[in-house]
C-alpha positions in Angstrom: 0.1 0.2 0.2 1.4 3.4 -1.1 -0.1 6.7 0.5 0.6 10.1 -0.2 1.9 12.0 3.0 -0.6 15.0 1.8 -3.9 12.2 1.7 -6.0 11.7 4.8 -6.8 7.8 5.3 -9.1 7.4 8.3 -7.5 5.1 10.7 -11.0 2.5 10.4 -10.4 2.4 6.8 -9.5 -1.1 5.1 -7.2 -0.9 2.2 -6.3 -4.0 0.4 -2.7 -4.6 -0.4 -0.9 -2.6 -3.7 -3.7 0.1 -3.2 -2.5 3.3 -4.2 -3.3 6.7 -2.6 -2.5 10.0 -4.5 -2.2 13.6 -2.7 -4.6 15.8 -1.0 -7.7 12.3 -1.3 -9.9 11.9 2.0 -11.2 8.5 3.0 -13.2 8.3 5.7 -13.5 5.6 8.4 -16.3 2.8 6.7 -14.7 2.3 3.4 -13.5 -0.9 1.9 -10.9 -0.6 -0.7 -9.9 -3.7 -3.0 -6.3 -4.7 -4.0 -4.3 -3.1 -6.5 -7.0 -0.3 -6.9 -5.6 3.2 -7.8 -7.1 6.2 -6.1 -6.0 9.9 -7.5 -5.2 13.0 -6.2 -8.7 14.9 -4.8 -10.6 12.4 -4.7 -13.3 11.9 -2.1 -14.3 8.4 -0.7 -17.1 8.9 2.3 -18.9 6.3 4.9 -20.3 3.2 3.3 -18.4 2.9 0.2 -17.0 -1.0 -0.7 -14.5 -0.6 -3.8 -13.2 -3.9 -5.7 -10.1 -5.3 -6.9 -7.7 -3.4 -9.7 -10.3 -0.4 -9.7 -9.1 2.6 -11.1 -10.7 6.6 -9.3 -9.6 9.8 -11.1 -9.2 13.2 -9.8 -12.1 14.8 -8.7 -14.6 12.2 -7.7 -17.0 11.7 -5.2 -18.0 8.1 -3.7 -20.9 7.6 -1.4 -22.1 11.1 -0.9 -25.5 10.7 0.4 -28.4 10.6 -1.7 -30.0 13.8 -2.9 -33.5 12.6 -2.0 -35.6 14.3 0.6 -37.2 11.4 2.1 -33.0 10.5 3.1 -33.3 10.2 6.6 -29.5 9.0 7.4 -30.0 5.6 7.0 -26.8 3.0 7.0 -26.4 2.7 3.3 -23.8 1.9 0.7 -22.1 2.1 -2.5 -20.5 -0.6 -4.1 -18.3 -1.0 -6.5 -16.8 -4.2 -8.2 -14.0 -4.9 -9.5 -11.7 -3.3 -12.6 -14.4 -0.6 -12.6 -13.0 2.8 -14.0 -14.5 6.0 -12.2 -13.0 9.3 -14.6 -12.4 13.1 -13.4 -15.5 14.6 -11.2 -17.8 12.0 -11.2 -20.4 11.6 -8.6 -21.6 8.6 -7.3 -24.6 8.1 -4.7 -25.1 6.0 -1.9 -28.3 4.1 -1.7 -31.1 4.7 0.2 -33.6 2.4 2.7 -35.3 1.1 -0.8 -32.6 -0.8 -1.7 -29.7 -0.2 0.5 -27.1 0.5 -1.9 -26.5 1.5 -5.6 -24.4 -1.4 -7.0 -22.2 -0.7 -10.0 -21.0 -4.3 -11.3 -17.3 -5.4 -13.0 -15.6 -3.9 -15.5 -17.4 -0.9 -15.9 -16.1 2.4 -17.3 -18.0 5.8 -15.9 -16.2 8.8 -18.3 -15.5 12.0 -17.2 -18.6 13.9 -15.3 -20.9 10.7 -15.1 -23.8 11.3 -11.9 -25.0 7.9 -10.5 -28.1 8.8 -8.4 -29.8 6.6 -5.5 -30.4 2.9 -5.5 -29.2 2.7 -9.5 -28.0 -0.8 -10.4 -25.3 -1.2 -13.3 -24.8 -4.6 -14.0 -20.9 -6.3 -15.6 -19.4 -4.4 -18.3 -21.6 -1.0 -18.7 -20.1 2.3 -20.7 -21.5 5.8 -19.4 -19.9 8.6 -21.4 -19.5 12.1 -20.5 -21.8 14.2 -18.9 -24.3 11.0 -18.8 -27.2 11.4 -15.7 -28.9 8.8 -14.3 -31.6 9.6 -11.6 -32.5 7.4 -8.5 -33.6 3.6 -8.3 -32.3 3.1 -12.7 -31.4 -0.3 -13.2 -28.6 -0.6 -16.3 -28.5 -4.7 -17.2 -25.1 -5.8 -18.2 -23.3 -4.3 -21.6 -25.6 -1.3 -21.6 -23.6 1.8 -23.1 -25.0 5.0 -22.9 -24.0 8.1 -25.0 -22.8 11.7 -23.7 -25.1 13.7 -22.4 -27.7 11.6 -22.0 -30.3 11.8 -19.0 -32.6 9.2 -17.6 -35.6 9.1 -15.6 -35.9 7.9 -12.2 -37.1 3.4 -12.3 -36.2 3.2 -15.8 -34.5 -0.1 -17.2 -32.0 -0.5 -19.9 -31.7 -3.8 -21.1 -28.6 -5.8 -21.9 -26.6 -4.9 -24.9 -28.6 -2.0 -25.7 -26.9 1.4 -26.9 -28.3 5.0 -25.9 -27.4 7.2 -28.4 -26.4 10.4 -27.2 -27.7 13.7 -25.8 -30.7 10.9 -25.3 -33.5 12.0 -23.1 -34.5 8.2 -21.5 -38.1 8.2 -19.8 -39.4 4.7 -20.2 -37.6 1.6 -20.4 -35.2 0.5 -23.5 -35.5 -3.5 -24.1 -32.5 -5.6 -24.5 -30.4 -5.8 -27.6 -31.4 -2.9 -29.4 -30.0 0.8 -30.3 -32.4 3.8 -29.6 -32.4 7.3 -30.7 -34.2 10.5 -31.5 -36.3 12.5 -29.2 -38.4 10.9 -27.9 -36.5 8.2 -28.0 -37.3 5.3 -30.5 -36.4 2.4 -31.3 -33.4 2.6 -33.8 -32.2 -1.3 -35.1 -30.5 -4.1 -33.6 -27.7 -3.5 -31.7 -25.8 -5.5 -34.9 -22.3 -4.3 -34.3 -22.2 -4.4 -30.6 -23.5 -7.8 -30.7 -21.0 -8.9 -33.0 -18.1 -7.7 -30.8 -19.7 -9.8 -28.4 -19.4 -13.2 -29.7 -23.3 -13.3 -31.4 -23.6 -14.9 -34.1 -25.0 -14.1 -37.9 -28.0 -16.3 -36.7 -28.4 -15.4 -33.5 -28.3 -11.4 -35.2 -30.9 -12.5 -37.4 -33.1 -14.5 -34.9 -33.0 -10.9 -32.6 -33.6 -8.8 -35.9 -36.9 -11.1 -37.2 -38.2 -10.2 -33.3 -38.1 -6.7 -33.2 -39.4 -6.0 -36.5 -42.7 -7.7 -35.3 -42.8 -5.9 -32.0 -41.3 -2.2 -33.4 -41.7 -2.4 -37.4 -44.7 -3.8 -38.7 -47.2 -1.3 -36.7 -48.4 -3.5 -34.1 -48.7 -2.3 -30.4 -47.1 -3.9 -27.9 -49.7 -6.1 -26.9 -50.5 -7.2 -30.7 -46.2 -7.3 -31.2 -45.8 -10.0 -28.2 -49.1 -11.6 -28.9 -47.6 -12.1 -32.4 -44.3 -13.4 -31.2 -45.4 -15.5 -28.3 -47.6 -17.3 -31.3 -45.5 -17.5 -34.5 -41.8 -16.7 -33.9 -39.4 -19.9 -32.5 -38.4 -20.7 -29.5 -35.0 -19.2 -28.4 -33.3 -17.4 -25.7 -33.8 -14.2 -27.4 -37.3 -14.6 -27.6 -37.4 -15.6 -23.8 -35.3 -12.8 -22.6 -37.7 -9.8 -24.7 -41.0 -11.4 -23.5 -39.8 -11.6 -19.8 -38.3 -7.8 -20.2 -41.5 -6.8 -21.4 -43.6 -8.0 -19.2 -41.5 -6.8 -16.3 -41.6 -3.1 -17.4 -42.7 -1.0 -14.7 -42.6 2.5 -17.3 -43.8 0.9 -20.5 -41.3 0.7 -24.1 -39.5 3.6 -25.7 -41.5 4.1 -28.9 -41.1 1.8 -32.2 -39.4 2.9 -35.5 -41.8 5.6 -36.9 -39.5 7.0 -40.4 -39.0 11.1 -40.2 
């Protein structure tokens, strides 16, 4: 462990082996940091934060501040980061409330500069949030979600796995898995073909997913009609199950289907 003389580390904080802390950083007592993690200068880490192994926290980031939620009454909650997480400059990550007790960021996530993650959010593994993304409370991003810069996401929204949301978007409703979303209001903009192929999906897999979303979003069906036709006519596949399960559990409703300009 290498701690700069100009950093303040509370004696009760638990830092793993090979952790490096740069100058003018403050780490509170109820904090645990996994081995191999680098914490840059001028970082503030407050009580209730758990950081995994081999993470990188860049200058100016504030981790574990209390929620910006008037219902928060000082309850003991947490901010949990997995392994290999990169938090770039001036990100603000708030801990949870009594609703979920924690804000959670999975393994291998990248949060670029000025990202804000509010209370009780869940980011699964391998998510990428570009510069100035703002997440309100209780948002759930499934694995491999990518959000373009300056995107703002409404509270309680869920974004399905392997989806990509274009920069500058306002995300008010749920975004189902495997797709690209863009325009205003936010709408289906095709299947995330490039992302899926990069992650090892076969051409046949991509074609199956495209067929499902043609029925749901392109052929003029409303969501209920699209779901009924998929259940009745589409061959069984893991992708059919994932998509239908996401729709069934959606609380905010889905983004719009494709509409030509």
